[in-house]
N, C-alpha and C positions, 0 to 999 in steps of 0.2 A: 635373436636377430631383430634389428630395428628396421621397420618398414614405413615409408611415407607414401601413401597413395595420393597421387596428384590428378587422378581422373575427375571429371566433372560430375561428382555425385552430390546429392542434396545434403546439406548440413543437418545435423541432429542437434539443433540449438533451440531451446524453448524461449524465444524472445519475440515480443510482439513486433509485427511489421508496421510501418508507418502508413497512415491514412492521409487524406488531403488536408493540408494545413492552411490552404489559402482562404482568403475572404473572411469566413466567420471566426477564424482564430485571431483576428485583429491585424493582419498584415494587408497591405494594399494589393488588390488583385493584379495590379500592373507588374508585380514581381513574380506572378505565377507563370509556370512554364506549361503551356497547353491546358487542356481541360483537367478538372479534378480526377484523381486516380484513387481507386479503392484498393485496399489491401486486406487480406484475410489473415488474422493472426492465429497462431496455434499455441494457445495458452493452457490447454487442458492438461491436468496432471496425469500421471501414469495410471492406466487402467489395469484391472486385475489380469486381463488377458495378456498384457505385455508388461509384466512387473519390472520395476526398477528396484532391485534389492539394495537395502541400505548397506553402506560400507563404513567401517570404523577405521580410526587412525592405526589401530593395532594391525588390522588386516592389510592396510596399505604398506606398513613397514615390513610385515612378514613376506608379502609378495615381492617387494623390492629386494630383500635379502635373498629370497629363494632364487631370484634370477640374477644375482650378482650385481645389482645396480646400486652404486653408492648413493647416499642421500644425507640430507641435513634436516633436522627437526626444527621447524619454525613456530611462530606464534599461532597461526591459523592454517598454515600450509606446510607441506613437506617439499623440500627442494631436492631436485635430482638433475643429473645431466640431461640435456635436451638432445634428442635424436634428430631434431629438425634444424640443426645449426651445422654448417659446414666447417671444416678445419680452419678456413680463413677467417671465420667469425668467432673463434673461441676466445678472442680478446677484443676489448673495446678500444676506443681511440686513446685511452690513458694507459693501456696495457694490462688492465685488470681482467682477470679470468671471468668468462661468462659461461663456463661449462655447466654450472648449476643454475641454469636459467629456466628450468621447467618447474612450475609451481603446481602442486596437487593439493586441492582443498581437502582438509582432514575430515570434513563432514559429508560432502557429496561425492568426493573422488574426481570431480571435474578438474581438468588441467589447463594451464596456459603457459605457452612458451613466450617469455618476455622479449626474446630476440626476433623470432620469426612471426610472432603473434598467432601461431597455431594453437587451436583449442579444441576440446572435445570432452566426452564423458569418460568415466572410469573404464567402461566396457571397450571404448575406442582405444584407450591406452593399452589395455591388456591384449587386444587383438593386434595392435601394432608391435608390441614386444614379442608376442608369440608367433607373429607372421602368419596368422590364420585368417580365414574368411576370404570371400571372393571379391570383396571391395564394394559389393552392391549395398550392403547394409552396415558393414563394419569398417573401422579404421579410417573414417573420413575426418581428417584432422585439420584441414585448412581453415584458417580463420575467415570469418565472414567479411567480405569487402563491401564498402558502401555502394549502393546502387548508383548507376551512372546518372540517372535523373536527379537523385539527391545531390550528387557531386556538382552537377551543373547549377542547381539552385543555390547551394552553399557558396560556390565561387561567385555567382552573379550578385548575391546579396553582399558578400564580403568586399567585392570590388566597388559596390556603390556606397558602402559605409566609409566614413572618414573619421580620423581622430577628432576627439572633442575639441581640442585646442586649435584645430585647423578650420573650424567653422567660420564662414566669412563674416557673420554678424555676431559681435560679442554678446549682444542681448540674448540671442538664441542659446549660446553656450552657457551663459549664466543661468537662464531659465532651466535648462536641462540639468545643471548641477543642483539647483534648488529642488527640482522634482525628485531626483534620485538621491538626495542627501549627500552629494559629493562636494560640498563647498569647502571642506577641509582636506579632501584627497587631492594630491598634487598631480600635475601633468606627468611627472617622472614615474609615478606609480602606475598611472593608466598606460603609459608607454611600455613599462616593463611587463605588464600583463597583456599587452596587445588588445586593449579594449577600444572599440570604435563606436560610432554613433550613426544610426540610419535615419536620415532626416525625413523621408516620406512616411515612415512608421512611428517617428518620434520615440525610438527605442535604442537602448544600449545593446551592443553586439559583443558577446563573449565567445571566443573561438575555442574549438576542440581540435587540438593538434595530436596527430598520432605519436605514440612513444618513439623516441629516436628521431623526431623531426621529419617523419615520412610524408608529411603533407597535412592539409586541412581536411578533417573528417566530418565536422559538423559545426553547428552554431546554436547558441541560445540567445533569443531576443527578449529583452526585458522592457516592457512598456509600462508607462505610469500615467494615471489619470487622477485628478483631484475629486474627492468625494467629501464635500464639506471641509472640515479642518483636517482630514486625513487623506493619505495618498494610497490608492489601490494599485498593486503591481500585477501585471499579467505576463506570464511566461509562455514562450513558444520555442520549441526545439525542432531542429532538423538534424538527424531523423527524429521520428516520434519518440516521446519520453521513454518508452520501454527499451528502445535501442540506443538511446543517448547515454553513453557511459563515460562522460568526461569528468575527470577530477581536475577542476579548474585550478591552474597553477602548477600542474605536474611538470611542465618543461623547465620550471625554475628550481626544481628539487635536485640537489646534488647527491651523489652516491654516499657521501660522507655524512649526510644529515641523519641524525639519530632521534630527533624529536620533531613533531609536527602538530599543528593545531588544525582540527577539522571544524568547518563551519557549514551552515545550511544554505548560505547565500554567497554569491560571488562578491557582492558589495561588502560583506563582512570580511571576506578574505583580503580585499584591498585595504580596508582600514587596519586590520591586524598586521599585515606585512609592513605597512608604512609606519605604524606606531611602534612595533616591537622588533622588526627585522627578523622575526622567526619564520621558518618555512610554514606555509599555510596552504590548505587545499579546501575547496568547496565541493560538497557532495552534489551530484547531478540532479537528484530528485529531492533535495532538502531533507526534511524530517520524515518523508513518506516511506523511504526505502533505502537500504544500503545493499546494492546488488553484490552477491558473493564474487562475481567476476572481477570486482575491483580490489579484493583483498590482497592479491599478489603485489599490487603496487604499494601496499602499506606494510609489507613484511619487514622492510629494512629498519623501521623505526622501533626503538626500544621504549619510547614513551609517546603516547598519543593523548592529547587534550581535546575533549569534545566541548565546543562552545557553540551550541546550535540555535540559541535564541533566548528570548526573555519571557517565555510563558511555560506553563506546566506541561503542555504537550511536547515542547522541545526537550524538557527534562526527561519525560518518559521515553522519548525516542533515543536520547543519549544513553540511557541505561540499557535499552534494548540493543543498540549498536555495539556497546561495550562488550556484551556477551559474545557477539560475533567476532570481535577483534581480539579477544582474550582479555578479560577484565583486569588481569594482573598488571598490564602495561598501560591501562587507561585511567585518566583522571577527568572529572566532569566539573564544568563551571555551572554552579547553581544559579538559576534566574533570581533576580531581586531588584529592588529599587536602585541600589548602588552597583548592580551587575547586569545592565541591560545587554542588548545585542552589541557586538563589537562596533558597528558603524554608529549606533546611537551613543555608545560610550565615547567614541572619538569626537562626535559633534558636541557632547556635553563637557568635553575637556577632562574626562576621567583618565586615570593612569591604567592603560590596558595591561601593562606588565604586572602591576600590582594585583589586578583582578585574576590574572593567570596563576599567580602564586597562591591564590586561595582555592584553587581547584581541588576537589575532594577525590580521593582514590575510589575507584569503582569496585574494588574487591577487598573484602576482609573476611576473616575466618568466621567470626560470630559477633553478635551484638552483645556487648558485655554490660552496657548501661544505657540510660536514657540519652547520654551525650551524643551517641551516634544517630539517635532518632529525632532529636529536638529540631533539627533543621528540616527534616521531612515533615514533621507535624506543623511547623511554622509555615512551610510552603502550602500545605492544604488549607490552613486557616486563613492565609492571606490571599488565596486564590480559590474561593469557595466554588464559583461557577465552573472553573476549569477542572477542579477536583471532582465535580459531579459528572464529568464526561462530556461526550458529544451529544448535543441536543437534536431532537428530531425536528425537521422543518414541516413535515406533513401531519404530524400527530402532536399538536401542542399540549393536549391534555395528558399524553403519556409523559411529557416533560414535567407536568404539574405533579405527577405521582412518583415516577422513577427518577426525576431530575436530570437524567442523561444516561448515555451508554458508556460503560466503564470497562477498561481492560481487566483481565484476570477473573471475570465473573462467569457464573453458569446460570443461564436463563432456561427454565423449562416452560414450554408452551404446549397447551392442549386445547381440545375443542371437539365437539361431536363430529362424527363422520359426515362429510359432505357440507360442512359449515363454511368452508373456504379457508382452512388453516394454511395451506400452501400459498394461496393467493395473497392472504394478508401478510404472511411472514416474508414473502418475496418483496412486497412494497416496503415493509418494515426494514429489511436489509438494504434495499435499493436507496432508501432515504439516507441511510448512513453512508453508503458507498459514494453517493454524489457529493458528500462532504469530505471525501478523502480517506474514509476508513477502508483499508485494504480488506477485501472480503473473499472468503472461499466458501463455495456452495457445494454441499454434498447431497444431491437429490437421488434418493434410492427408489422413490415411487414413480416419478415421471421422468421422461428423458430430458436431457439438457436442451435439446432443440425446443421442446414445448415450454420448458421453464424460461429460456431466453426470450421466446416469443411473448410470454406473459409479462416479463420484466420490461421488454422494449415497449410494449403497449402502455404499461404504467409510466415509463420514463417519458414517452411522448404525450401522455395524458389524452389519448385518443387512439382509435383503431387506425391502422395503416393499410388495411386490406383494400379500401376503396381509394386510397391516395398513395399508390405505389411510387409515384414520382417523388414523394417526400422520403421514401425509405432510406436512400443513401445518406441524406443529410442527418436523419436521426440515428441511423446505424453508425455513422462516423463518430457522432458524439457519444453514443453508447459504448463504442469500442475503446474510447479513451478512459473509461472508468476503471479503477483498480479492482476489477472483478474477475475471479477465476472459478473454474468448475472442476470438480472431481468427475472422472468418467466412469465411476462405479454405477452399477444398476442392479437392483435385486439384493439378495442376501450377501453380506460381506463379513469377513472376520474383523473383529475390533482391532486386532493388532495391525492388520494391513491398513485400516483407516487411520489409526493413530500415527503410524509411520508416515503416511502421506501428509497428514496435517503437520507433523513436525518438519517434514521437508519443505512444505509451503511456507511455514513461519520463517525458516532459515533463508530460503531463496527469495521469497516475495514479501517478507515482513508482514505477514497476514495478522490482522488485529481482530477479525471477527470470522468465526466459522459457524455455518448453519448446517445442521444435520437433520434431514427430513427423510425418514424418522427412525427412532431407536429400534422399533420392532424388527426392522429389516436386518439388524445385526445379531439377533439372538439365535438364528437358526444355525450359525456356524460355531457357536460356543459349545465346547465339549466338557465344560467344567462340571456340569451336573445335569441330571434330567430335570431338575427343578428350574423352571423358567424364571421364577422370582429371584433365585440366587444368581442366575446368569445376568439378569437385568441389573441387579445391584452391583455386580462386578463391572459391567459396562459403564454405569453411571459413575462409579468410583474412578474409572480410567479417564473419563472426560473431565471430572472434577480435578484430578491431578494434572492433566494436561493444561487446563485453563490457568491453574495457579502457577505451575512451573514455567509455562511459556508466556505468561502475561498476555493472554489472548482470551477474548470473550467467546464463549461457546453458547449458541442458541440451539437447544435440543427439543425437537418436536416429539411428543409422546402421545399415543392414542389413549383415550380415557377408558375406564371400565364401561361395561354395558349398563346404562342407566335408563330409567323411564323417561319418555319424551317430555312429560309434564314437570320434570324436576330439573332444577338448575345444577350445573356441575359445581363441585367444590374441590378444594385442594386434595381431599381424600379420594376424589374420583379418578385421579391419575392411576393408570394401570401399574400394578406391582405393589411393592411394599412402600413404607413411608420414607425410604432412603432417597427417592427422587426429590421430594419436597424438602427433606432435611439438608441435602447437599446443595440444593439450588440457592442462589442468591436472590433470584427473582422468579416468581411463578405467575404466568399470564394465562388466562382462560378466556377463550372465545365463546361467549354464550350465544346460543342460537334459539330464539323463541318462535321461529317461523311455524313450526309444527303445531303450536298451540294458538298463537295470536295472529298468524298470517304472515305474509312476506314483509321484509324490511326490519324485523325486530332482531337486531344483532347488537351485542355489547361486548366490550373488552373489559375484563375484570383483572385488576392487579391484586392478587391475594397474598403475595409475599414480597417484601421489599427490605432486604437486609441493610441497604445503605442508610436509610433514615426512617424506615418503618411506615411511611405513608402508603396506604392501600385505598382502593376505591374502584369505581366502575364508571365507564362513559360509553355513550352510544356510538355506533358505527353505521354509516350509510354506504351501501355497496353501489358503485356506479358501474353498470354492466358495460357501458361503452368504453370506459378507460380501464376497467378491471381494478379500480382503486377503492380503498376503504377510507380515504382521507375525509376528515370531518369538515363540512362547509361552515363558514363563519356564522351563518344564521342559527346554528344549534347552540350558541353560547348560553342562551337562557335555560335550556334543558340541562346543560352541564352544571350551572349554578344550583339548580334545584336538586339535582342528584347529589351534589356536595352537601347541601343543607339537610338532605334526608338521610345522611350517613350511609350512602351507598345504595339506597333503594331506588330502583329505576322509575323515573316519572313517566307519565303517559305522554306519548309522542304528540306534539301539537299538530293540528291538521294543516297549518299554514306552511309547513316546510315543504319546499318543492322537491320531490323525489328525483334523484339522479343528477343533482347539481354537481358540476365539476369542481373539485377542490382547487383553491388558489394556492399555488406553491411559491413560497418565498425564494427569491433568487439571490438573496444576500449572503447565503451560506456557502455557495460553491459556484465556480464558473461552469460546472457541468449541468447545473439545474436547468430544466427545460423552461421555455417561456410559455405559460399557459394562455397568454393573450393572442397567440397566433390565430387568425381568423379561420384557418382551414383545419387546425388540429385540436384546438381547445374545446370545440363543440362536439358533444357526443354524436356519433354517426347513427342515423336511424336505420 
C-alpha cells in the first residue's frame, strides 16, 4: 500500500537553513526586507542514540522485489514508479511515460520524485510502502518549499535586475562585460540562459528555476572587484549556499540528451554552450561540494565530462565527483596551459571542442605502465604549490615544515595532558575550514557546544561574552563555514564512526576529519583483551579510510606517561609503533610550563612524509582569544631555532605576551577582520 502523508509535519532533511545575507555579504541594504533574520541549522550527523543504518544497493533491490515494485538500475540511483504522481501525470507533454520518476540513491537510500519533487529518507520510503507509522515521525515525504520571505527577496531582486544588453549606458554594459570576462559571450547566449545584471550591486544574476518551469526558486549573484591586475569574484546565493541546489542550465536540457559537460562556474557554462553547442550545467557550489540530491538530475546522461577549472584543486574535485557519479561514464579535462577554464579558453581563442576531445576517462581497471601516470606526475611538477595542499594562514611556520594540508593523509597529534591539544587542533582545523576545506569534527571528550564556543571565540579573535551585541554577526559568519560535527560522545565503536565518516564524505564532500581522541574508541572493540592490538586495528581502519576516501584524517592520541622534565618524542605516542608508522605526519605539542614556567609551548613536527622537513617552532597562547597563532615579532626566534637544528632558543624578554595574531584575509571570504576595534583586542 502506497501512502502519502500530507499533514504539516517537520521535514527530516539535513540541510542548512539560510541566515541573513544582507549588508556584509556585499549586497546593498536597500534590497533587504526587514531586519536581519537568524536561522539555526541542523547539520549534526547521526548520533549513536538515533542510528542511521547504512543501506546498500543490494538491500534496496531486494526490498523492491519483495514488495513487487518494478525498478530500473541506473548509474548512481535506482529508478522506480513514483507513488506521488496521479494518473493524469503519468505522461509528460510529449507523451513520454513518467511512471519511473522516483530516484533512490544507491548509497544513502534517499529518494526524490522528479515529478512532484517529494523527497525523504530510506526509512520514510519504507514507512510509506508498508503504510505504517502514525505520521508524527515517519513518512513525511513532501519536498521543502522555499520560505515566503526568501521568495519575496528573490522576486524583488529579479524584478530590479535587467538584461545586460538593455542597460541605458553602453559604457556601463561594456565595463560589466570586461569585469566578468564576457566580451566574447553574445547577447543571445545570455538571453538563452536568462542572465541579468543588478545595477545597484554591480552583479550578474543567475536564476534558479524549479524543474518543470514551476517558478523562480532562488538566485545567485556574482559580484566582481579589481585587485591589481586580477579580478576577485564574490558569490551570494538566496537561499543560503547549503540550500541552494541549482544546476544552472537545467531548463535547457532535453530528455534526449545523453552527454553533458559539468563546470564549476556559470560563466564557464555560458562559454561552453556558445562555443560547442553541447548541453552544459554548472554546479551550485563549484568545486566545494556535489550534493547527492542533484544526482537524479544527472541520471539520464551516458557520458559526463567534468571541466571544473584550471588548477590542481579543480582536478582533485573532478576525480572526487566522478566517484559519486559512477566513474565508468565520466571523463575529466586535465588543467594545463593549453587547457584553461572554459571562459578563459574562449577569450584566448582556443578550440573548446578540441579540448573536450582530450578528456581522460576517470575509470580504468589498473595501471599497466607509466603512460597512465605521466600526466599525473607532470601536473604535480608544474603545480608544486598546489600539490603541497592548502596552506595555513594562522601558522606560517607550519607551512614552512609541512608545506600544506593534503588530502588522503593521516596526521597523528599528541601532547601532554592539559597542554591544550583540543584548543590548538580546533584552531588548526578552523584555519583550514575558513579557506574552504570541508571539515567534520568528532569530539568524544568535550561536548559540541563547548567545542563550538571555543572555535567561535578563535574565529572572532576575541571573547564575545562581554560583547553579546556582536554575537549574531560573528555567528552568522561562522554558520557559513563548511563545518560539521558528529554527535557522538564518550566511547564509540570504530565501525559506527567509520560509517558516519563515509556518509559525510559522500553527502558533504568532507576533506578533513578530526578525531579527538583515539582512546575513546578502544573500549568498544572486542577483538582482543590486548589494548595495543585494538589500537593498531583502529589506526589501520583510519589509514584505510583516508586513502580510499581521499580525505585527510587528523587523529589525536594521548602520550604515554612520561616524566615532566622530559620532552615527548615520537616513541612517546601511546601504543605500538604502528601509529607513527602509518601516519604521514606526526605533530607533538611540547609543554615546558611545569619546568620553566608559563608560556613555554612549542609545536614539533617529528615526521613529514611529503618532503621530510621536520623541526620545531614556539607557540604563544592568547587566553583572550584562545589562539596559538604566532605573532609576527617572533620571526627572530624562528630563524634561530632553524639555525640550531631544532633546538629551542631562549625566549627574548621583549616579546609582549598575549599579542593577538594578525590573520591574513586574502585566503578566504570567511576570514575575520582582526582590526575591528571592539573584537581584536583581548578582553581583560
